[in-house]
C-alpha positions in Angstrom: 17.7 55.8 -75.5 17.0 52.1 -73.9 15.9 52.3 -70.4 18.4 51.4 -67.4 17.1 48.0 -66.0 20.5 46.6 -64.9 24.1 47.5 -65.2 27.3 45.6 -65.4 30.8 47.2 -64.6 33.6 46.8 -66.8 37.1 48.1 -65.6 38.6 49.2 -69.1 42.3 49.5 -69.5 45.0 48.3 -72.2 44.6 44.9 -71.1 40.9 45.4 -71.6 39.8 47.7 -74.2 36.9 49.0 -75.8 36.8 45.7 -78.7 37.1 43.6 -75.6 34.2 45.1 -74.2 32.5 45.1 -77.5 32.8 41.4 -77.9 31.3 40.8 -74.4 27.8 42.8 -75.4 26.2 39.5 -76.8 27.0 37.5 -73.8 25.8 40.3 -71.2 22.6 40.6 -73.3 22.1 37.1 -72.6 22.8 37.9 -69.0 20.2 40.1 -68.8 22.0 43.1 -68.8 20.7 46.8 -70.4 23.8 48.6 -69.9 27.5 48.4 -69.5 28.8 50.8 -66.5 32.2 51.7 -67.9 35.2 53.0 -65.8 36.6 56.3 -67.0 37.6 56.6 -70.6 38.9 60.0 -71.1 42.9 60.2 -71.3 44.6 58.7 -68.5 48.2 58.4 -67.7 50.2 55.6 -69.6 49.6 52.2 -68.3 46.6 53.5 -65.5 44.5 50.2 -64.8 41.6 52.2 -63.5 41.3 55.7 -65.5 40.5 57.8 -62.6 44.0 59.8 -63.4 42.9 61.9 -66.1 45.5 63.8 -67.9 43.2 65.1 -70.9 39.4 65.4 -70.6 39.0 66.4 -74.3 40.4 62.9 -75.3 39.5 59.5 -75.6 42.0 57.1 -74.0 44.1 55.8 -76.6 45.1 52.8 -74.8 41.1 51.8 -74.9 40.8 52.6 -78.2 39.5 55.0 -81.0 36.9 56.8 -81.5 35.8 54.5 -84.3 36.0 51.5 -81.5 33.9 53.5 -79.3 31.2 53.9 -82.0 31.5 50.3 -82.9 30.6 49.7 -79.1 27.9 51.8 -79.1 26.3 50.3 -82.3 27.2 46.7 -81.1 24.9 48.1 -77.8 22.4 49.4 -79.7 22.0 46.2 -81.9 21.0 44.2 -78.8 18.8 47.1 -77.3 21.6 48.0 -74.9 23.6 51.1 -73.9 26.2 52.5 -71.7 26.7 54.6 -68.3 30.0 56.3 -68.1 32.1 56.9 -64.9 33.2 60.6 -64.9 35.7 62.0 -62.6 34.8 65.7 -62.1 36.9 66.3 -58.8 40.4 66.0 -59.7 43.5 65.1 -62.5 46.7 63.7 -62.5 49.6 66.0 -61.9 51.5 64.6 -64.6 53.6 66.0 -67.6 50.9 64.0 -69.9 48.3 66.4 -68.6 49.0 69.7 -70.8 46.8 71.8 -68.7 48.8 71.2 -65.3 51.9 71.4 -67.4 51.2 74.7 -68.7 50.1 76.0 -65.1 53.5 74.8 -64.3 55.2 76.8 -67.0 53.0 80.2 -66.4 51.3 80.1 -63.2 48.3 82.3 -62.6 49.0 83.7 -66.2 48.2 80.1 -67.5 44.8 80.0 -69.5 44.3 76.9 -67.3 45.3 78.3 -63.8 41.5 78.8 -63.3 41.0 75.1 -63.7 42.8 73.7 -60.6 42.4 74.5 -57.1 45.7 76.4 -56.0 46.1 78.9 -53.4 48.2 81.3 -55.3 47.7 83.8 -52.1 49.3 81.6 -49.8 50.6 82.9 -46.7 54.0 81.8 -47.1 56.1 84.5 -49.2 57.9 81.5 -51.0 54.5 80.2 -52.5 52.7 83.2 -53.4 51.9 82.9 -57.0 53.8 79.4 -56.6 52.8 75.9 -56.4 54.4 73.7 -53.9 55.8 70.5 -55.9 56.7 67.5 -52.9 58.6 65.5 -55.1 62.3 65.1 -53.9 63.6 62.2 -51.9 66.0 64.6 -50.2 66.5 68.2 -49.4 66.9 70.4 -52.7 70.6 71.3 -52.0 71.4 67.8 -51.8 69.4 66.6 -54.9 71.3 69.3 -56.4 74.6 68.2 -55.5 73.8 64.5 -56.0 73.4 65.5 -59.8 69.8 63.8 -59.6 68.2 67.0 -61.3 68.9 67.2 -64.5 68.3 69.6 -67.5 67.3 67.8 -71.1 65.8 69.0 -74.2 62.4 67.5 -75.4 62.1 68.3 -79.1 64.6 71.4 -78.5 62.5 72.7 -75.6 64.6 72.6 -71.9 63.0 70.9 -69.5 64.0 69.7 -65.7 64.2 65.9 -64.9 64.1 64.4 -61.8 63.6 60.7 -62.0 60.2 60.3 -63.2 59.3 63.8 -63.1 59.7 65.7 -66.1 58.9 69.6 -65.3 58.5 72.7 -67.7 60.4 75.8 -67.1 58.8 79.1 -67.3 59.5 80.3 -70.9 61.1 83.3 -70.0 63.6 81.8 -67.9 64.6 79.8 -70.7 67.3 82.2 -72.6 69.8 81.3 -69.8 69.9 77.8 -71.1 69.3 78.5 -75.0 72.4 81.1 -74.7 74.6 77.8 -74.2 72.9 76.3 -77.0 73.6 79.2 -79.1 77.0 79.6 -78.7 77.6 75.7 -79.7 75.3 76.7 -82.9 77.3 79.1 -83.8 80.5 76.9 -83.7 78.8 74.2 -85.8 77.5 76.7 -88.5 78.5 80.0 -89.8 77.6 82.9 -87.5 75.4 84.2 -90.2 73.4 80.8 -90.8 69.5 81.6 -91.0 69.2 78.8 -88.2 71.5 80.6 -85.8 70.0 83.7 -86.4 66.5 81.9 -85.8 67.6 80.5 -82.2 68.7 84.1 -81.5 65.7 85.7 -82.3 63.6 83.1 -80.5 66.1 83.6 -77.5 65.6 87.4 -77.5 61.8 87.3 -77.7 61.7 84.7 -74.7 63.6 87.3 -72.9 61.1 89.8 -73.5 58.3 88.0 -72.4 56.1 89.9 -70.0 56.3 88.6 -66.7 53.8 85.8 -65.6 52.7 88.1 -62.8 51.9 91.2 -64.5 49.1 92.4 -63.5 48.3 94.3 -66.6 45.7 92.0 -68.7 47.3 93.4 -72.1 50.8 92.0 -71.0 49.5 88.6 -69.7 47.5 88.5 -73.4 50.5 89.1 -75.1 52.7 86.3 -73.1 49.7 83.8 -73.8 49.7 84.5 -77.2 53.6 84.8 -77.7 55.1 82.0 -75.7 53.4 79.3 -77.5 54.3 80.4 -80.9 58.1 80.8 -80.0 58.1 77.5 -78.5 56.6 76.1 -81.7 59.4 77.9 -83.6 61.9 76.1 -81.3 60.7 72.7 -82.2 60.6 73.4 -85.8 63.9 74.4 -85.5 65.4 71.5 -83.8 63.6 68.8 -86.1 64.6 70.7 -89.2 68.6 71.6 -88.7 70.6 68.5 -86.9 73.4 70.8 -86.0 70.8 73.0 -84.0 69.2 69.5 -82.6 72.7 68.7 -81.5 73.3 72.4 -80.1 70.2 72.3 -77.9 70.7 68.6 -76.6 74.6 69.6 -75.7 73.3 73.2 -74.2 70.7 71.9 -72.1 73.1 69.2 -70.8 76.1 71.6 -70.4 74.2 74.3 -68.6 73.6 71.6 -65.9 77.1 70.5 -65.6 80.5 71.3 -64.7 81.2 73.4 -61.6 79.1 76.0 -62.4 76.4 73.2 -63.2 74.9 73.5 -59.4 74.7 77.3 -59.5 72.8 77.6 -63.0 70.4 74.9 -61.8 69.4 76.8 -58.5 69.1 80.0 -59.9 66.9 78.6 -63.0 64.9 76.8 -60.3 64.3 80.1 -58.4 62.8 81.8 -61.4 60.1 78.9 -61.7 56.3 78.9 -61.0 57.1 75.7 -58.8 58.8 75.1 -55.5 60.3 71.5 -55.6 60.5 70.6 -51.9 61.0 67.0 -50.0 58.0 65.1 -50.5 57.4 65.4 -46.7 56.5 68.6 -46.8 53.3 68.0 -48.5 51.3 66.9 -45.3 51.9 70.4 -43.7 52.8 72.7 -46.6 51.2 71.9 -49.8 49.0 74.6 -51.2 46.9 72.7 -53.9 43.6 70.8 -52.8 44.4 67.1 -53.6 42.2 63.8 -54.0 42.2 62.9 -50.3 46.2 63.0 -49.4 47.2 61.8 -53.3 49.9 64.5 -54.3 49.6 63.5 -57.7 45.8 64.1 -58.0 45.1 67.7 -58.0 41.5 69.1 -57.6 39.6 71.0 -60.0 37.0 74.1 -59.6 34.4 72.5 -61.0 32.3 75.0 -59.4 33.6 77.5 -62.2 31.1 77.4 -65.5 34.1 77.5 -68.0 35.9 75.0 -66.3 33.0 72.6 -66.3 32.4 73.4 -70.1 36.0 73.0 -70.9 36.4 69.7 -69.0 33.1 68.1 -70.2 33.0 68.9 -73.5 33.8 65.3 -75.0 31.7 63.2 -72.9 28.7 65.7 -73.4 29.8 65.3 -77.0 29.1 61.4 -76.7 26.0 61.8 -75.0 24.3 63.9 -77.9 25.3 61.4 -80.1 23.4 59.0 -78.1 26.5 56.8 -77.2 26.0 57.8 -73.3 22.8 56.9 -71.4 23.8 58.2 -67.9 27.1 59.1 -65.9 28.4 57.8 -62.6 30.1 60.8 -60.8 32.9 60.1 -58.8 33.6 61.6 -55.3 30.7 64.1 -55.7 31.6 65.2 -52.0 34.7 66.8 -52.9 33.1 69.3 -55.1 32.7 72.8 -53.6 29.3 72.9 -54.9 27.9 69.5 -55.4 24.2 70.6 -56.1 25.4 73.4 -58.6 27.5 70.8 -60.4 24.6 68.1 -60.6 22.1 70.9 -61.9 24.8 71.8 -64.5 25.6 68.4 -66.0 21.5 67.4 -65.7 20.8 70.7 -67.7 23.4 69.8 -70.6 23.2 66.3 -70.7 19.5 65.5 -69.9 17.6 69.0 -70.6 14.5 67.0 -71.3 14.5 64.4 -68.6 12.8 64.7 -65.3 13.8 65.5 -62.0 15.6 62.3 -61.9 18.1 61.8 -64.9 20.2 59.0 -64.9 23.1 60.5 -62.8 24.2 58.2 -60.2 26.4 59.8 -57.3 29.3 58.0 -55.4 27.6 59.4 -52.1 28.5 57.5 -49.0 25.3 58.2 -46.4 26.1 58.4 -42.7 23.8 56.9 -40.0 20.6 58.1 -40.5 21.4 60.2 -43.6 19.4 60.3 -46.9 20.3 62.0 -50.3 19.3 65.6 -50.6 15.8 65.5 -52.1 16.7 68.7 -54.3 19.4 67.1 -56.0 18.8 66.2 -59.8 20.0 62.7 -59.4 18.8 59.1 -60.0 20.3 57.9 -56.7 23.6 56.7 -55.3 26.0 54.3 -56.6 24.4 51.8 -53.9 26.8 51.5 -50.9 23.6 52.5 -48.8 21.8 49.6 -50.1 25.1 47.4 -50.0 25.4 47.8 -46.0 21.6 47.8 -45.5 21.7 44.3 -47.3 25.0 43.1 -45.1 23.5 43.8 -42.1 20.7 41.2 -42.8 23.0 38.1 -42.9 24.8 38.9 -39.7 24.0 37.5 -36.4 23.3 40.1 -33.6 24.4 38.3 -30.6 27.2 36.1 -32.7 29.0 39.2 -33.6 28.7 40.9 -30.0 30.6 37.7 -29.2 32.9 37.8 -32.0 33.7 41.5 -31.1 33.9 40.7 -27.3 36.7 37.9 -28.1 38.5 39.9 -30.4 38.9 43.1 -28.0 40.5 40.2 -25.5 43.0 39.3 -28.2 44.0 42.8 -29.0 43.5 44.1 -25.4 41.7 47.2 -26.6 39.4 49.0 -24.0 38.4 51.1 -26.8 35.1 50.5 -29.0 34.9 51.5 -33.0 33.4 55.0 -32.3 36.6 55.8 -30.6 38.9 54.1 -32.7 37.1 56.1 -35.8 37.7 59.4 -33.9 41.3 58.7 -33.6 41.5 57.8 -37.2 39.8 61.1 -38.5 42.1 63.2 -36.0 45.6 61.2 -37.2 44.7 62.0 -40.8 43.6 65.7 -39.8 46.9 66.0 -38.1 49.0 64.7 -40.6 48.3 63.7 -44.2 45.4 66.5 -44.6 46.9 69.1 -42.1 48.1 71.4 -44.9 44.3 71.9 -45.8 43.4 72.3 -42.3 46.1 74.8 -41.4 45.2 77.0 -45.0 41.2 76.5 -43.7 42.5 78.3 -40.4 44.3 80.8 -42.1 40.8 81.6 -44.3 39.0 81.8 -41.1 41.2 84.1 -39.5 41.4 86.6 -42.7 37.5 86.4 -42.6 37.2 87.2 -38.7 39.8 90.3 -39.3 37.2 91.5 -42.1 33.9 90.8 -40.3 35.1 92.0 -36.9 34.2 88.9 -35.1 34.8 88.2 -31.4 38.2 88.8 -29.8 41.4 87.2 -32.2 42.0 83.5 -31.4 45.3 82.2 -32.2 45.8 80.0 -35.5 46.8 76.6 -33.5 43.3 77.2 -31.4 41.3 77.4 -34.6 43.2 74.4 -35.9 42.4 72.5 -33.1 38.8 73.5 -33.2 38.4 72.5 -36.9 39.9 69.5 -36.4 37.7 68.6 -33.1 34.7 69.4 -35.2 35.4 67.5 -38.4 36.2 64.3 -36.3 32.9 64.8 -34.0 30.9 65.0 -37.5 28.6 61.7 -38.1 28.7 62.4 -41.6 31.0 62.9 -44.7 29.9 66.6 -45.0 27.4 69.1 -44.9 25.8 71.1 -47.9 25.7 74.5 -46.7 25.9 77.3 -49.5 25.0 80.9 -50.7 21.6 79.8 -51.8 19.8 80.4 -48.7 21.0 82.8 -45.7 20.0 80.3 -43.3 21.3 76.5 -43.3 18.9 74.0 -43.6 17.8 72.1 -40.8 19.6 69.1 -41.3 23.0 70.5 -42.1 22.3 72.7 -38.8 21.5 69.9 -36.9 24.6 67.9 -37.8 27.0 71.1 -37.0 25.4 72.1 -33.8 25.9 68.5 -32.7 29.5 68.5 -33.9 30.5 71.3 -32.1 28.8 70.5 -28.9 30.2 67.0 -29.3 33.7 69.0 -29.4 33.1 71.3 -26.4 33.0 68.2 -24.5 36.4 66.8 -25.3 38.1 69.5 -24.1 40.9 69.5 -26.7 39.9 73.2 -28.1 39.1 76.4 -26.7 35.5 77.7 -26.1 36.6 80.8 -27.9 37.7 78.9 -30.8 34.5 76.8 -30.9 32.5 79.9 -30.9 34.1 81.7 -33.7 33.9 78.8 -35.8 30.3 77.8 -34.9 29.3 81.7 -35.7 30.8 81.3 -38.9 29.5 77.9 -40.1 25.8 78.7 -38.8 26.1 82.1 -39.8 25.2 83.7 -36.2 26.3 86.9 -36.9 23.6 87.9 -39.2 24.6 87.3 -42.4 24.2 90.3 -44.9 23.4 88.6 -48.2 25.6 89.7 -50.9 28.5 91.5 -48.8 31.9 90.9 -49.1 31.9 89.5 -45.5 29.2 87.0 -46.3 31.1 86.0 -49.4 34.0 85.2 -47.3 32.0 83.4 -44.8 30.3 81.3 -47.3 33.6 80.6 -48.8 35.0 79.4 -45.5 32.0 77.2 -45.1 32.2 75.7 -48.9 36.1 74.8 -47.9 35.3 73.4 -44.5 33.0 71.2 -46.2 35.4 69.8 -48.6 37.6 68.8 -46.1 35.5 67.0 -43.8 34.6 64.3 -46.6 38.3 63.3 -47.3 39.0 62.9 -43.2 36.1 60.6 -42.9 37.0 58.5 -45.9 40.6 58.4 -45.0 40.0 58.3 -41.1 37.3 55.7 -41.2 37.5 53.7 -44.0 41.2 53.6 -44.9 42.2 53.7 -41.0 39.9 52.3 -38.7 38.5 49.6 -40.5 41.7 48.1 -40.7 42.7 49.0 -37.3 39.9 47.5 -35.7 38.5 44.5 -37.1 36.5 41.9 -35.2 34.3 41.0 -38.4 35.5 42.3 -41.8 32.3 42.0 -43.6 30.8 44.6 -41.4 34.1 47.3 -42.3 32.9 47.9 -45.9 32.8 51.1 -47.8 30.0 53.2 -46.3 29.6 50.6 -43.2 28.7 51.5 -39.7 30.4 48.6 -37.7 28.8 50.0 -34.5 25.4 50.2 -35.5 22.9 47.6 -33.9 22.0 44.8 -35.8 18.8 43.8 -33.7 16.6 45.9 -36.1 18.2 45.0 -39.3 15.2 43.5 -41.2 13.1 46.7 -40.1 15.8 49.2 -41.4 16.3 47.3 -44.5 12.6 47.7 -45.2 12.4 51.0 -44.3 15.2 52.0 -46.5 13.8 50.1 -49.8 10.3 52.0 -49.0 12.2 55.1 -49.4 14.0 54.0 -52.3 10.7 52.8 -54.0 9.0 56.4 -53.2 12.0 58.6 -54.3 15.4 57.1 -55.6 14.0 53.7 -57.6 16.4 54.8 -60.3 19.6 54.6 -58.2 21.9 51.8 -58.3 22.0 48.9 -56.2 25.4 47.4 -55.4 27.1 44.4 -53.4 30.3 44.6 -55.0 32.4 47.4 -56.8 35.5 48.2 -58.0 36.2 49.9 -54.3 34.9 47.4 -52.0 37.5 46.3 -49.2 36.0 42.3 -50.1 33.8 41.3 -52.8 30.1 40.3 -51.6 30.8 36.6 -51.6 33.6 36.9 -49.5 31.7 38.8 -47.0 28.7 36.2 -47.2 31.2 33.8 -46.0 32.7 35.9 -43.3 28.9 36.4 -42.0 28.8 33.3 -41.5 31.2 33.5 -38.3 28.6 35.2 -36.5 26.5 32.4 -36.5 29.2 30.2 -34.6 31.3 32.7 -32.6 32.3 30.1 -30.1 33.5 27.8 -32.9 35.5 30.6 -34.6 37.0 31.7 -31.1 38.3 28.3 -30.8 39.8 28.1 -34.3 41.3 31.6 -34.2 42.6 30.1 -30.6 44.1 27.2 -32.0 45.4 28.8 -35.3 47.4 31.3 -33.4 49.1 28.6 -31.3 50.0 26.8 -34.4 51.5 30.3 -35.7 53.6 31.1 -32.6 56.6 29.3 -34.2 56.3 31.4 -37.5 56.3 34.8 -35.4 59.5 37.1 -35.0 60.6 39.3 -32.4 61.0 42.9 -33.8 62.3 45.5 -31.1 61.2 43.5 -28.2 57.4 42.5 -29.7 56.4 39.5 -31.2 55.4 39.9 -34.9 52.4 39.8 -36.2 50.6 41.4 -33.2 47.2 39.3 -32.4 45.4 41.9 -34.2 47.0 41.3 -37.4 47.0 37.7 -37.3 42.9 38.0 -36.6 42.9 40.4 -39.8 44.7 37.7 -41.9 43.1 34.8 -40.4 39.7 36.2 -41.5 41.2 37.0 -45.0 42.3 33.7 -45.8 38.9 31.9 -44.5 37.2 34.8 -46.6 39.2 34.0 -50.1 40.0 30.2 -49.7 39.1 28.5 -53.0 36.2 26.5 -53.3 36.9 22.8 -53.8 40.3 20.8 -54.6 43.0 23.3 -55.1 44.9 23.2 -58.2 48.7 23.3 -59.1 49.7 27.1 -58.0 46.5 27.9 -56.3 48.4 28.0 -53.1 51.3 30.2 -54.3 49.0 32.8 -55.8 47.0 32.7 -52.6 50.3 33.4 -50.7 51.1 36.4 -53.1 47.7 37.5 -52.7 47.8 37.5 -49.0 50.8 38.9 -48.5 50.2 42.0 -50.7 46.6 42.4 -48.9 48.2 42.2 -45.5 50.9 45.0 -46.3 48.2 47.2 -47.4 46.3 46.4 -44.6 49.1 47.1 -41.8 49.8 50.5 -43.6 46.4 51.6 -43.5 45.6 50.8 -40.2 48.8 52.8 -39.1 49.4 51.0 -35.9 53.1 49.5 -36.7 54.0 51.0 -40.2 52.1 53.5 -42.7 52.8 54.4 -46.4 55.0 57.3 -45.3 57.1 55.8 -42.7 57.2 51.6 -43.0 58.7 49.8 -40.4 60.8 47.3 -42.8 61.6 45.3 -39.9 57.3 44.4 -38.9 57.2 44.2 -42.9 59.5 41.9 -43.4 58.5 39.7 -40.3 54.6 39.7 -41.4 56.0 38.6 -44.9 57.9 35.9 -43.2 54.8 34.9 -41.3 52.8 34.9 -44.3 55.1 32.7 -46.2 55.5 30.1 -43.5 51.5 30.0 -42.7 50.9 28.9 -46.2 53.9 26.9 -46.6 52.7 23.0 -46.5 56.0 21.8 -45.4 56.0 24.4 -42.5 52.3 24.9 -41.6 50.7 21.3 -42.8 48.2 21.0 -39.5 47.1 24.9 -39.7 46.6 24.4 -43.6 44.6 21.0 -43.0 42.5 22.7 -40.6 41.7 25.6 -42.4 40.8 23.6 -45.4 38.0 21.9 -43.2 36.9 24.7 -41.7 36.3 26.5 -44.9 34.6 23.4 -46.0 32.6 23.3 -43.3 31.1 26.7 -43.6 31.8 27.1 -47.5 28.0 26.2 -48.5 26.6 28.3 -45.8 28.3 31.5 -47.1 26.9 30.5 -50.6 23.7 30.6 -49.4 24.3 34.0 -47.8 25.4 34.8 -51.1 22.5 33.6 -53.0 20.2 35.5 -50.6 22.0 38.6 -50.9 21.8 38.3 -54.7 17.8 38.0 -54.8 17.6 41.0 -52.7 19.8 43.2 -55.0 17.7 42.0 -57.9 14.5 42.4 -56.8 14.8 45.7 -54.4 13.9 49.2 -55.9 16.7 50.5 -57.9 18.8 49.1 -60.5 21.1 46.3 -59.7 25.1 47.0 -61.0 26.7 44.0 -61.0 30.9 43.9 -60.9 32.7 42.2 -63.6 32.9 38.6 -63.2 30.5 38.6 -60.0 28.0 36.2 -61.7 29.9 33.5 -60.5 31.7 32.9 -57.3 34.1 35.7 -56.9 36.2 35.7 -53.5 38.5 38.8 -53.7 40.0 41.6 -51.6 40.3 45.3 -52.0 42.1 46.6 -55.4 44.4 45.5 -56.7 42.9 42.0 -55.8 39.5 42.8 -57.1 40.7 43.9 -60.6 42.3 40.7 -61.5 41.6 39.3 -65.0 38.1 38.1 -65.7 37.7 34.5 -67.5 34.7 35.5 -69.7 35.0 32.5 -72.0 34.2 30.0 -68.8 31.4 32.4 -68.3 29.9 32.3 -71.7 30.3 28.7 -71.9 28.3 28.4 -68.5 25.6 30.5 -69.9 25.0 28.7 -72.3 24.9 25.5 -69.9 22.2 27.5 -67.8 20.1 28.6 -70.8 19.6 25.1 -71.8 18.9 23.5 -68.4 16.4 26.2 -67.9 14.6 26.0 -71.5 14.3 22.2 -70.9 11.0 20.2 -70.8 9.7 20.6 -67.0 10.9 17.2 -66.0 14.6 18.0 -67.3 14.6 21.5 -66.3 13.6 20.1 -62.8 16.9 17.6 -62.8 18.8 20.4 -64.2 17.8 22.8 -61.1 18.3 19.8 -58.6 22.0 19.3 -60.1 22.5 23.3 -59.6 21.5 22.9 -56.0 23.3 19.7 -55.2 26.7 21.3 -56.9 26.8 25.0 -56.0 30.4 25.3 -55.8 30.5 25.1 -59.6 28.7 28.7 -59.6 26.2 27.6 -62.2 23.6 28.4 -59.7 24.6 31.9 -59.0 24.5 32.4 -62.8 21.3 31.1 -63.0 20.0 33.1 -60.1 21.3 36.4 -61.9 19.8 35.4 -65.3 16.4 34.5 -63.7 16.3 37.8 -62.0 17.5 39.9 -64.8 15.2 38.2 -67.3 12.2 39.0 -64.6 13.0 42.6 -64.7 13.2 42.8 -68.3 9.5 41.0 -68.7 7.9 42.7 -65.6 9.2 46.2 -66.4 6.3 47.7 -64.6 6.3 45.7 -61.5 10.1 46.6 -60.8 9.2 50.2 -61.9 6.6 50.7 -59.6 6.9 52.5 -56.6 5.0 50.4 -54.5 7.1 48.3 -51.8 5.1 46.3 -49.3 7.3 44.0 -46.7 5.7 40.8 -45.8 5.7 39.4 -42.6 6.5 35.8 -42.1 5.2 33.4 -39.3 6.4 30.3 -38.0 9.3 28.9 -36.0 12.0 30.5 -38.7 10.0 33.7 -39.3 13.2 35.8 -37.9 15.4 34.2 -40.6 12.9 35.3 -43.8 13.3 38.7 -45.2 10.2 39.0 -47.9 8.3 42.0 -49.9 6.0 42.6 -52.6 6.5 44.8 -55.6 4.6 46.0 -58.0 0.9 47.6 -58.1 -1.0 44.8 -57.0 1.3 44.2 -53.8 
């Protein structure tokens, strides 16, 4: 297994499959990369561009290629002394008919062999959801959907299924006879009654009618159902495929069942017998009874704490590891897991049994203020967002940022500072998109209180408020309490005590509710080890921790970061826009020292597939902090030029000052280097328009994803179009071009400085695809556009030749790079040189020694320097 020195992230999909990755291996090897860092490879939904919507963990994604293609990629990597790190998604899967496990659960409910996979509350307090799943997929009330004929019945390979637009849903096999009975009548009219095909269809129908109920409490009955149902449906498919008259009868029977005057009643009775309850999509926020990835209804969470679920869902990726095809794993969203430590331990033992305490497992853990990765986790480190933000702070002038923020708050007339905006964002998502999870958490707390003889009963609504306010006050994504120790770890205890104390000062929840919550979270009631009461308490705590992470991600990163953005480069994944900048250098050295001593195998990222802006965009925006007065003047001038492009929507001018400021920063950040080519402005207009729609919906101030304000959004689109139209805004475009030209090179120098820090700091540099040249992109999907690898390979050859020349030729070449940084060769050279140095000075970069160096002189405050290696 080659040592992981530097990784290169590739986004694999149908348009960039395994064969394309294989073709890049020689280029990446020459660049100095040791490992491809691949996006998820397991079977995802058709057309997935990212792979995080897995539907079958037991198969390689067919759109990426075959196992032979994967083996060929491995062989090519091995021939260059390279390897692969794979991104895996243990927290969730897609709720799709393409997902055989989910499909089986929708057909059989708790009786499904896959029911233990999915985090479904089969014991929901609502009678209509007991042993059922809420499916919030309808665009109207069920009665209206039935009347409209939008819900239909169709035959897929002879098996009847429900269809609602793109949704294709299975039936409980025991409810199929009502449909198959009509098909049997048609079959008997088309064929002699004694025909074997009719007899076979009749026998299948009768056997399905006799299936044991899916809610049976008798294990033998459930086992008989699990054995019989697949066999009967296989016979039905075979009959459908072999006898044309039966094929027609089954298809016509499905259509006939749902048609005519009786069709609506037939469908309603059929729906009453299903595992799922189809409801209007808006009911998801308050009623959904399966845990999701954040608030995404079509991503269902998994019970990864179950050893059997782990084994079944990881069988293929572990087999690839045993074959030597994978050298490490990136773990997506581990904070969503019930027991992250248990998962890491199980994965490390299965994949790296002979590895030291820090196997090559990289966790997408977002660290909060003052938070460190848990020392007991058997992982190599994080995916690098902590480094990203620590490095970012170095390039922002503290006084300049304060001036920019002051001017921004005057523009938007906002008296609140970011911490208050962040609390509002977390509270909003907990009371809307995540409210179903909060309500079920309160129900769990009530049940625990009932069996533990806790203090006097507290109303459910008060418990909901206490839970919300405590999570709002929690300064980190989550804590990590579990049943391994009767007492919370000091770090977790301190975080929860602080959050509850803060919640008490807000006056939004009762003291009695907070008392009960504190008692349960912190085991104030003298836990009794393995008792049912203690298990109930621990399960509540684990569920509480699972919801606090999504609340922070959705409430801060996907709400507050868009609602309050004086300087967009500070509003990055894992960022702390309110954190002081005065000691950024000291903080950076302290963090690098910790990495060197304990987490030297973690990843160092500056741009990822999830960052809201690439590092090069942020580097340019950081320059604004050095010229706050000039930036304020430019914003004021551009706002005046834009007045003519605004519209009035319900008495308010659109776009508002905050939205305009956000748009202007985005434009400055991604404005192209050098002269524009034909079509550049049109492409930029499309990119900015799409980005701003996402930004304002995430901000949730005037429009949202669930309640879009069409008037506001149309006025914003019109404004973007007018602002970027040469015939309508020539003065603005000319002034914007001049301004970006003025600050552009300073931004490039920032980016190069950041790149050097990434290549030299303790850890493993993780490059994002295409980032070896200048890369000015916004949040996905903008940062997932195709990469021009042909140009990169050609420029790398040029850089290699120039760097390998005689001293005088090399000096002239480097001078040319410095004189023309806009063409990207300089960045490519710096990255190649840094990665080559890491390859040749492996011991120095592997060393746990890290020595901050103090600069002296007039510009000492602008220098960040450190030494690596045992000689430091």
